[in-house]
PyMOL CGO cylinders between C-alpha atoms (Angstrom):
from pymol import cmd
from pymol.cgo import CYLINDER

trace = [
    CYLINDER, -172.47, 300.39, -18.51, -176.46, 302.47, -18.58, 0.3, 1, 1, 1, 1, 1, 1,
    CYLINDER, -176.46, 302.47, -18.58, -178.37, 301.22, -15.17, 0.3, 1, 1, 1, 1, 1, 1,
    CYLINDER, -178.37, 301.22, -15.17, -181.83, 303.07, -15.71, 0.3, 1, 1, 1, 1, 1, 1,
    CYLINDER, -181.83, 303.07, -15.71, -180.28, 305.78, -17.36, 0.3, 1, 1, 1, 1, 1, 1,
    CYLINDER, -180.28, 305.78, -17.36, -177.02, 305.85, -15.05, 0.3, 1, 1, 1, 1, 1, 1,
    CYLINDER, -177.02, 305.85, -15.05, -173.91, 305.27, -16.58, 0.3, 1, 1, 1, 1, 1, 1,
    CYLINDER, -173.91, 305.27, -16.58, -171.59, 303.35, -14.62, 0.3, 1, 1, 1, 1, 1, 1,
    CYLINDER, -171.59, 303.35, -14.62, -168.05, 303.01, -14.19, 0.3, 1, 1, 1, 1, 1, 1,
    CYLINDER, -168.05, 303.01, -14.19, -166.50, 299.26, -15.66, 0.3, 1, 1, 1, 1, 1, 1,
    CYLINDER, -166.50, 299.26, -15.66, -165.02, 299.56, -12.39, 0.3, 1, 1, 1, 1, 1, 1,
    CYLINDER, -165.02, 299.56, -12.39, -168.44, 300.53, -10.23, 0.3, 1, 1, 1, 1, 1, 1,
    CYLINDER, -168.44, 300.53, -10.23, -170.29, 297.40, -12.17, 0.3, 1, 1, 1, 1, 1, 1,
    CYLINDER, -170.29, 297.40, -12.17, -167.94, 294.69, -11.31, 0.3, 1, 1, 1, 1, 1, 1,
    CYLINDER, -167.94, 294.69, -11.31, -167.39, 296.15, -7.49, 0.3, 1, 1, 1, 1, 1, 1,
    CYLINDER, -167.39, 296.15, -7.49, -171.45, 295.32, -8.00, 0.3, 1, 1, 1, 1, 1, 1,
    CYLINDER, -171.45, 295.32, -8.00, -170.79, 292.19, -9.49, 0.3, 1, 1, 1, 1, 1, 1,
    CYLINDER, -170.79, 292.19, -9.49, -168.50, 291.06, -6.55, 0.3, 1, 1, 1, 1, 1, 1,
    CYLINDER, -168.50, 291.06, -6.55, -170.95, 292.74, -4.00, 0.3, 1, 1, 1, 1, 1, 1,
    CYLINDER, -170.95, 292.74, -4.00, -173.29, 290.17, -5.08, 0.3, 1, 1, 1, 1, 1, 1,
    CYLINDER, -173.29, 290.17, -5.08, -171.83, 287.35, -6.05, 0.3, 1, 1, 1, 1, 1, 1,
    CYLINDER, -171.83, 287.35, -6.05, -170.69, 287.17, -1.72, 0.3, 1, 1, 1, 1, 1, 1,
    CYLINDER, -170.69, 287.17, -1.72, -173.97, 288.11, -0.97, 0.3, 1, 1, 1, 1, 1, 1,
    CYLINDER, -173.97, 288.11, -0.97, -174.91, 284.54, -2.66, 0.3, 1, 1, 1, 1, 1, 1,
    CYLINDER, -174.91, 284.54, -2.66, -172.20, 283.10, -1.46, 0.3, 1, 1, 1, 1, 1, 1,
    CYLINDER, -172.20, 283.10, -1.46, -173.20, 284.45, 2.08, 0.3, 1, 1, 1, 1, 1, 1,
    CYLINDER, -173.20, 284.45, 2.08, -177.06, 283.50, 1.62, 0.3, 1, 1, 1, 1, 1, 1,
    CYLINDER, -177.06, 283.50, 1.62, -175.62, 280.18, 0.30, 0.3, 1, 1, 1, 1, 1, 1,
    CYLINDER, -175.62, 280.18, 0.30, -173.60, 279.32, 3.80, 0.3, 1, 1, 1, 1, 1, 1,
    CYLINDER, -173.60, 279.32, 3.80, -176.14, 280.80, 6.19, 0.3, 1, 1, 1, 1, 1, 1,
    CYLINDER, -176.14, 280.80, 6.19, -178.37, 278.67, 4.58, 0.3, 1, 1, 1, 1, 1, 1,
    CYLINDER, -178.37, 278.67, 4.58, -176.08, 275.40, 4.75, 0.3, 1, 1, 1, 1, 1, 1,
    CYLINDER, -176.08, 275.40, 4.75, -175.04, 276.16, 8.44, 0.3, 1, 1, 1, 1, 1, 1,
    CYLINDER, -175.04, 276.16, 8.44, -178.95, 275.93, 9.38, 0.3, 1, 1, 1, 1, 1, 1,
    CYLINDER, -178.95, 275.93, 9.38, -179.26, 272.82, 7.41, 0.3, 1, 1, 1, 1, 1, 1,
    CYLINDER, -179.26, 272.82, 7.41, -176.91, 271.33, 9.88, 0.3, 1, 1, 1, 1, 1, 1,
    CYLINDER, -176.91, 271.33, 9.88, -178.57, 272.50, 12.68, 0.3, 1, 1, 1, 1, 1, 1,
    CYLINDER, -178.57, 272.50, 12.68, -181.78, 271.58, 11.63, 0.3, 1, 1, 1, 1, 1, 1,
    CYLINDER, -181.78, 271.58, 11.63, -179.91, 267.89, 11.35, 0.3, 1, 1, 1, 1, 1, 1,
    CYLINDER, -179.91, 267.89, 11.35, -178.29, 268.24, 14.60, 0.3, 1, 1, 1, 1, 1, 1,
    CYLINDER, -178.29, 268.24, 14.60, -181.62, 269.11, 16.60, 0.3, 1, 1, 1, 1, 1, 1,
    CYLINDER, -181.62, 269.11, 16.60, -182.92, 266.25, 14.68, 0.3, 1, 1, 1, 1, 1, 1,
    CYLINDER, -182.92, 266.25, 14.68, -179.62, 264.18, 16.13, 0.3, 1, 1, 1, 1, 1, 1,
    CYLINDER, -179.62, 264.18, 16.13, -179.91, 265.98, 19.57, 0.3, 1, 1, 1, 1, 1, 1,
    CYLINDER, -179.91, 265.98, 19.57, -183.39, 264.52, 19.69, 0.3, 1, 1, 1, 1, 1, 1,
    CYLINDER, -183.39, 264.52, 19.69, -182.41, 261.11, 18.34, 0.3, 1, 1, 1, 1, 1, 1,
    CYLINDER, -182.41, 261.11, 18.34, -185.03, 261.34, 15.51, 0.3, 1, 1, 1, 1, 1, 1,
    CYLINDER, -185.03, 261.34, 15.51, -184.13, 259.15, 12.93, 0.3, 1, 1, 1, 1, 1, 1,
    CYLINDER, -184.13, 259.15, 12.93, -186.36, 259.97, 10.18, 0.3, 1, 1, 1, 1, 1, 1,
    CYLINDER, -186.36, 259.97, 10.18, -185.89, 263.88, 10.32, 0.3, 1, 1, 1, 1, 1, 1,
    CYLINDER, -185.89, 263.88, 10.32, -182.09, 262.58, 10.03, 0.3, 1, 1, 1, 1, 1, 1,
    CYLINDER, -182.09, 262.58, 10.03, -182.58, 260.27, 7.31, 0.3, 1, 1, 1, 1, 1, 1,
    CYLINDER, -182.58, 260.27, 7.31, -184.24, 263.86, 6.13, 0.3, 1, 1, 1, 1, 1, 1,
    CYLINDER, -184.24, 263.86, 6.13, -181.50, 265.42, 4.85, 0.3, 1, 1, 1, 1, 1, 1,
    CYLINDER, -181.50, 265.42, 4.85, -179.92, 262.80, 3.32, 0.3, 1, 1, 1, 1, 1, 1,
    CYLINDER, -179.92, 262.80, 3.32, -180.95, 262.22, -0.54, 0.3, 1, 1, 1, 1, 1, 1,
    CYLINDER, -180.95, 262.22, -0.54, -181.40, 258.31, -1.44, 0.3, 1, 1, 1, 1, 1, 1,
    CYLINDER, -181.40, 258.31, -1.44, -179.50, 256.80, -3.09, 0.3, 1, 1, 1, 1, 1, 1,
    CYLINDER, -179.50, 256.80, -3.09, -176.47, 258.50, -0.98, 0.3, 1, 1, 1, 1, 1, 1,
    CYLINDER, -176.47, 258.50, -0.98, -173.03, 258.15, -0.05, 0.3, 1, 1, 1, 1, 1, 1,
    CYLINDER, -173.03, 258.15, -0.05, -171.28, 257.28, 3.64, 0.3, 1, 1, 1, 1, 1, 1,
    CYLINDER, -171.28, 257.28, 3.64, -167.14, 256.73, 3.15, 0.3, 1, 1, 1, 1, 1, 1,
    CYLINDER, -167.14, 256.73, 3.15, -164.82, 256.02, 5.55, 0.3, 1, 1, 1, 1, 1, 1,
    CYLINDER, -164.82, 256.02, 5.55, -160.88, 255.18, 5.91, 0.3, 1, 1, 1, 1, 1, 1,
    CYLINDER, -160.88, 255.18, 5.91, -162.57, 251.55, 7.00, 0.3, 1, 1, 1, 1, 1, 1,
    CYLINDER, -162.57, 251.55, 7.00, -165.25, 251.18, 4.35, 0.3, 1, 1, 1, 1, 1, 1,
    CYLINDER, -165.25, 251.18, 4.35, -168.18, 252.29, 1.78, 0.3, 1, 1, 1, 1, 1, 1,
    CYLINDER, -168.18, 252.29, 1.78, -171.91, 252.26, 1.94, 0.3, 1, 1, 1, 1, 1, 1,
    CYLINDER, -171.91, 252.26, 1.94, -174.71, 252.99, -0.57, 0.3, 1, 1, 1, 1, 1, 1,
    CYLINDER, -174.71, 252.99, -0.57, -177.73, 253.74, 1.05, 0.3, 1, 1, 1, 1, 1, 1,
    CYLINDER, -177.73, 253.74, 1.05, -180.96, 253.17, -1.88, 0.3, 1, 1, 1, 1, 1, 1,
    CYLINDER, -180.96, 253.17, -1.88, -183.41, 252.13, 0.87, 0.3, 1, 1, 1, 1, 1, 1,
    CYLINDER, -183.41, 252.13, 0.87, -184.72, 255.24, 3.46, 0.3, 1, 1, 1, 1, 1, 1,
    CYLINDER, -184.72, 255.24, 3.46, -185.53, 252.21, 5.80, 0.3, 1, 1, 1, 1, 1, 1,
    CYLINDER, -185.53, 252.21, 5.80, -182.01, 250.90, 6.38, 0.3, 1, 1, 1, 1, 1, 1,
    CYLINDER, -182.01, 250.90, 6.38, -180.59, 254.73, 6.05, 0.3, 1, 1, 1, 1, 1, 1,
    CYLINDER, -180.59, 254.73, 6.05, -183.29, 255.22, 9.18, 0.3, 1, 1, 1, 1, 1, 1,
    CYLINDER, -183.29, 255.22, 9.18, -181.98, 251.55, 10.78, 0.3, 1, 1, 1, 1, 1, 1,
    CYLINDER, -181.98, 251.55, 10.78, -178.26, 253.54, 10.62, 0.3, 1, 1, 1, 1, 1, 1,
    CYLINDER, -178.26, 253.54, 10.62, -179.04, 255.89, 12.46, 0.3, 1, 1, 1, 1, 1, 1,
    CYLINDER, -179.04, 255.89, 12.46, -181.29, 254.04, 14.83, 0.3, 1, 1, 1, 1, 1, 1,
    CYLINDER, -181.29, 254.04, 14.83, -178.27, 252.21, 15.85, 0.3, 1, 1, 1, 1, 1, 1,
    CYLINDER, -178.27, 252.21, 15.85, -175.70, 255.10, 16.52, 0.3, 1, 1, 1, 1, 1, 1,
    CYLINDER, -175.70, 255.10, 16.52, -178.56, 257.08, 18.57, 0.3, 1, 1, 1, 1, 1, 1,
    CYLINDER, -178.56, 257.08, 18.57, -178.86, 253.90, 20.46, 0.3, 1, 1, 1, 1, 1, 1,
    CYLINDER, -178.86, 253.90, 20.46, -174.65, 254.50, 21.00, 0.3, 1, 1, 1, 1, 1, 1,
    CYLINDER, -174.65, 254.50, 21.00, -175.81, 258.27, 22.24, 0.3, 1, 1, 1, 1, 1, 1,
    CYLINDER, -175.81, 258.27, 22.24, -178.38, 257.58, 24.23, 0.3, 1, 1, 1, 1, 1, 1,
    CYLINDER, -178.38, 257.58, 24.23, -175.88, 254.86, 26.02, 0.3, 1, 1, 1, 1, 1, 1,
    CYLINDER, -175.88, 254.86, 26.02, -172.61, 256.67, 26.85, 0.3, 1, 1, 1, 1, 1, 1,
    CYLINDER, -172.61, 256.67, 26.85, -174.80, 260.33, 27.06, 0.3, 1, 1, 1, 1, 1, 1,
    CYLINDER, -174.80, 260.33, 27.06, -174.21, 262.58, 23.79, 0.3, 1, 1, 1, 1, 1, 1,
    CYLINDER, -174.21, 262.58, 23.79, -177.06, 264.51, 24.21, 0.3, 1, 1, 1, 1, 1, 1,
    CYLINDER, -177.06, 264.51, 24.21, -176.07, 267.42, 22.28, 0.3, 1, 1, 1, 1, 1, 1,
    CYLINDER, -176.07, 267.42, 22.28, -174.10, 267.80, 18.66, 0.3, 1, 1, 1, 1, 1, 1,
    CYLINDER, -174.10, 267.80, 18.66, -173.08, 271.55, 17.93, 0.3, 1, 1, 1, 1, 1, 1,
    CYLINDER, -173.08, 271.55, 17.93, -171.81, 271.57, 13.76, 0.3, 1, 1, 1, 1, 1, 1,
    CYLINDER, -171.81, 271.57, 13.76, -169.30, 274.25, 12.78, 0.3, 1, 1, 1, 1, 1, 1,
    CYLINDER, -169.30, 274.25, 12.78, -168.82, 274.92, 9.15, 0.3, 1, 1, 1, 1, 1, 1,
    CYLINDER, -168.82, 274.92, 9.15, -165.06, 275.09, 7.84, 0.3, 1, 1, 1, 1, 1, 1,
    CYLINDER, -165.06, 275.09, 7.84, -165.76, 275.65, 4.72, 0.3, 1, 1, 1, 1, 1, 1,
    CYLINDER, -165.76, 275.65, 4.72, -168.49, 275.67, 1.50, 0.3, 1, 1, 1, 1, 1, 1,
    CYLINDER, -168.49, 275.67, 1.50, -167.04, 275.40, -2.28, 0.3, 1, 1, 1, 1, 1, 1,
    CYLINDER, -167.04, 275.40, -2.28, -169.62, 275.58, -4.30, 0.3, 1, 1, 1, 1, 1, 1,
    CYLINDER, -169.62, 275.58, -4.30, -169.04, 273.20, -6.87, 0.3, 1, 1, 1, 1, 1, 1,
    CYLINDER, -169.04, 273.20, -6.87, -172.06, 273.87, -9.47, 0.3, 1, 1, 1, 1, 1, 1,
    CYLINDER, -172.06, 273.87, -9.47, -174.66, 276.10, -8.53, 0.3, 1, 1, 1, 1, 1, 1,
    CYLINDER, -174.66, 276.10, -8.53, -176.38, 273.03, -6.86, 0.3, 1, 1, 1, 1, 1, 1,
    CYLINDER, -176.38, 273.03, -6.86, -173.72, 270.99, -5.62, 0.3, 1, 1, 1, 1, 1, 1,
    CYLINDER, -173.72, 270.99, -5.62, -171.01, 272.21, -2.30, 0.3, 1, 1, 1, 1, 1, 1,
    CYLINDER, -171.01, 272.21, -2.30, -168.51, 270.86, -1.14, 0.3, 1, 1, 1, 1, 1, 1,
    CYLINDER, -168.51, 270.86, -1.14, -168.82, 271.55, 3.18, 0.3, 1, 1, 1, 1, 1, 1,
    CYLINDER, -168.82, 271.55, 3.18, -166.66, 270.65, 5.81, 0.3, 1, 1, 1, 1, 1, 1,
    CYLINDER, -166.66, 270.65, 5.81, -168.23, 270.40, 9.19, 0.3, 1, 1, 1, 1, 1, 1,
    CYLINDER, -168.23, 270.40, 9.19, -166.65, 270.06, 12.58, 0.3, 1, 1, 1, 1, 1, 1,
    CYLINDER, -166.65, 270.06, 12.58, -169.22, 268.54, 15.26, 0.3, 1, 1, 1, 1, 1, 1,
    CYLINDER, -169.22, 268.54, 15.26, -168.48, 268.71, 18.74, 0.3, 1, 1, 1, 1, 1, 1,
    CYLINDER, -168.48, 268.71, 18.74, -170.78, 266.33, 21.35, 0.3, 1, 1, 1, 1, 1, 1,
    CYLINDER, -170.78, 266.33, 21.35, -171.72, 267.04, 24.48, 0.3, 1, 1, 1, 1, 1, 1,
    CYLINDER, -171.72, 267.04, 24.48, -173.10, 265.50, 27.35, 0.3, 1, 1, 1, 1, 1, 1,
    CYLINDER, -173.10, 265.50, 27.35, -176.22, 266.92, 29.94, 0.3, 1, 1, 1, 1, 1, 1,
    CYLINDER, -176.22, 266.92, 29.94, -174.24, 269.05, 31.24, 0.3, 1, 1, 1, 1, 1, 1,
    CYLINDER, -174.24, 269.05, 31.24, -172.82, 270.41, 28.26, 0.3, 1, 1, 1, 1, 1, 1,
    CYLINDER, -172.82, 270.41, 28.26, -169.92, 268.70, 28.51, 0.3, 1, 1, 1, 1, 1, 1,
    CYLINDER, -169.92, 268.70, 28.51, -167.70, 268.19, 26.50, 0.3, 1, 1, 1, 1, 1, 1,
    CYLINDER, -167.70, 268.19, 26.50, -166.96, 264.46, 25.24, 0.3, 1, 1, 1, 1, 1, 1,
    CYLINDER, -166.96, 264.46, 25.24, -165.17, 264.30, 21.66, 0.3, 1, 1, 1, 1, 1, 1,
    CYLINDER, -165.17, 264.30, 21.66, -165.10, 266.54, 18.33, 0.3, 1, 1, 1, 1, 1, 1,
    CYLINDER, -165.10, 266.54, 18.33, -164.92, 265.24, 14.83, 0.3, 1, 1, 1, 1, 1, 1,
    CYLINDER, -164.92, 265.24, 14.83, -164.25, 266.19, 11.38, 0.3, 1, 1, 1, 1, 1, 1,
    CYLINDER, -164.25, 266.19, 11.38, -166.91, 265.13, 8.28, 0.3, 1, 1, 1, 1, 1, 1,
    CYLINDER, -166.91, 265.13, 8.28, -166.73, 266.34, 4.15, 0.3, 1, 1, 1, 1, 1, 1,
    CYLINDER, -166.73, 266.34, 4.15, -169.81, 266.64, 3.16, 0.3, 1, 1, 1, 1, 1, 1,
    CYLINDER, -169.81, 266.64, 3.16, -171.83, 266.71, -1.12, 0.3, 1, 1, 1, 1, 1, 1,
    CYLINDER, -171.83, 266.71, -1.12, -174.34, 268.24, -1.27, 0.3, 1, 1, 1, 1, 1, 1,
    CYLINDER, -174.34, 268.24, -1.27, -177.23, 268.16, -4.03, 0.3, 1, 1, 1, 1, 1, 1,
    CYLINDER, -177.23, 268.16, -4.03, -180.21, 270.72, -3.64, 0.3, 1, 1, 1, 1, 1, 1,
    CYLINDER, -180.21, 270.72, -3.64, -183.64, 269.23, -4.87, 0.3, 1, 1, 1, 1, 1, 1,
    CYLINDER, -183.64, 269.23, -4.87, -186.25, 269.97, -6.37, 0.3, 1, 1, 1, 1, 1, 1,
    CYLINDER, -186.25, 269.97, -6.37, -187.35, 271.44, -3.94, 0.3, 1, 1, 1, 1, 1, 1,
    CYLINDER, -187.35, 271.44, -3.94, -184.57, 273.58, -3.42, 0.3, 1, 1, 1, 1, 1, 1,
    CYLINDER, -184.57, 273.58, -3.42, -183.71, 271.97, -0.73, 0.3, 1, 1, 1, 1, 1, 1,
    CYLINDER, -183.71, 271.97, -0.73, -179.97, 271.15, 0.42, 0.3, 1, 1, 1, 1, 1, 1,
    CYLINDER, -179.97, 271.15, 0.42, -179.48, 266.63, 0.61, 0.3, 1, 1, 1, 1, 1, 1,
    CYLINDER, -179.48, 266.63, 0.61, -176.54, 265.21, 2.02, 0.3, 1, 1, 1, 1, 1, 1,
    CYLINDER, -176.54, 265.21, 2.02, -175.43, 263.57, -1.69, 0.3, 1, 1, 1, 1, 1, 1,
    CYLINDER, -175.43, 263.57, -1.69, -171.91, 261.83, 0.10, 0.3, 1, 1, 1, 1, 1, 1,
    CYLINDER, -171.91, 261.83, 0.10, -170.33, 262.31, 3.89, 0.3, 1, 1, 1, 1, 1, 1,
    CYLINDER, -170.33, 262.31, 3.89, -167.16, 261.20, 4.74, 0.3, 1, 1, 1, 1, 1, 1,
    CYLINDER, -167.16, 261.20, 4.74, -165.91, 260.72, 7.54, 0.3, 1, 1, 1, 1, 1, 1,
    CYLINDER, -165.91, 260.72, 7.54, -162.87, 262.06, 8.37, 0.3, 1, 1, 1, 1, 1, 1,
    CYLINDER, -162.87, 262.06, 8.37, -161.55, 261.18, 11.95, 0.3, 1, 1, 1, 1, 1, 1,
    CYLINDER, -161.55, 261.18, 11.95, -164.67, 260.33, 13.47, 0.3, 1, 1, 1, 1, 1, 1,
    CYLINDER, -164.67, 260.33, 13.47, -163.44, 256.63, 14.33, 0.3, 1, 1, 1, 1, 1, 1,
    CYLINDER, -163.44, 256.63, 14.33, -160.35, 257.38, 15.50, 0.3, 1, 1, 1, 1, 1, 1,
    CYLINDER, -160.35, 257.38, 15.50, -161.05, 260.27, 17.80, 0.3, 1, 1, 1, 1, 1, 1,
    CYLINDER, -161.05, 260.27, 17.80, -163.91, 258.58, 19.50, 0.3, 1, 1, 1, 1, 1, 1,
    CYLINDER, -163.91, 258.58, 19.50, -161.75, 255.44, 20.70, 0.3, 1, 1, 1, 1, 1, 1,
    CYLINDER, -161.75, 255.44, 20.70, -159.61, 258.16, 21.83, 0.3, 1, 1, 1, 1, 1, 1,
    CYLINDER, -159.61, 258.16, 21.83, -162.60, 259.62, 24.28, 0.3, 1, 1, 1, 1, 1, 1,
    CYLINDER, -162.60, 259.62, 24.28, -163.56, 255.35, 25.45, 0.3, 1, 1, 1, 1, 1, 1,
    CYLINDER, -163.56, 255.35, 25.45, -160.76, 254.61, 26.15, 0.3, 1, 1, 1, 1, 1, 1,
    CYLINDER, -160.76, 254.61, 26.15, -160.23, 257.95, 28.21, 0.3, 1, 1, 1, 1, 1, 1,
    CYLINDER, -160.23, 257.95, 28.21, -163.49, 257.16, 30.30, 0.3, 1, 1, 1, 1, 1, 1,
]
cmd.load_cgo(trace, "trace")
């Protein structure tokens, strides 16, 4: 392989390609972490419009108990209004997302596992839960949630409410 008159060994070229791919993956990981931090901030401010902005429309919510497809942004915002009412009622004021894994399916679609931790106004832990998300870059190259899968939120939330 020759780059601007320099001869590179095939081993060096492969190492360079792996390095560049790792850098791209790290950059994507950071963008996704920032995306979920932004989503958490919207949640903490009970900003249902900004929460909905993180989703593609249509989008799908899945859990063991139900499947919901939202084709209308106002209906999606209505769902978030119900959720924020619950958070306010039970003193949930901080949300911390931790991206546990990210797997790219294509250059524009990835699957992400996020561990959420919720806290009260004194930063005392309340409950945690896990979600799987399918994200897709929109036409403006911004990540949007296409599918949200609750892994254990209902069970963990119920257990927390019973302990109160």
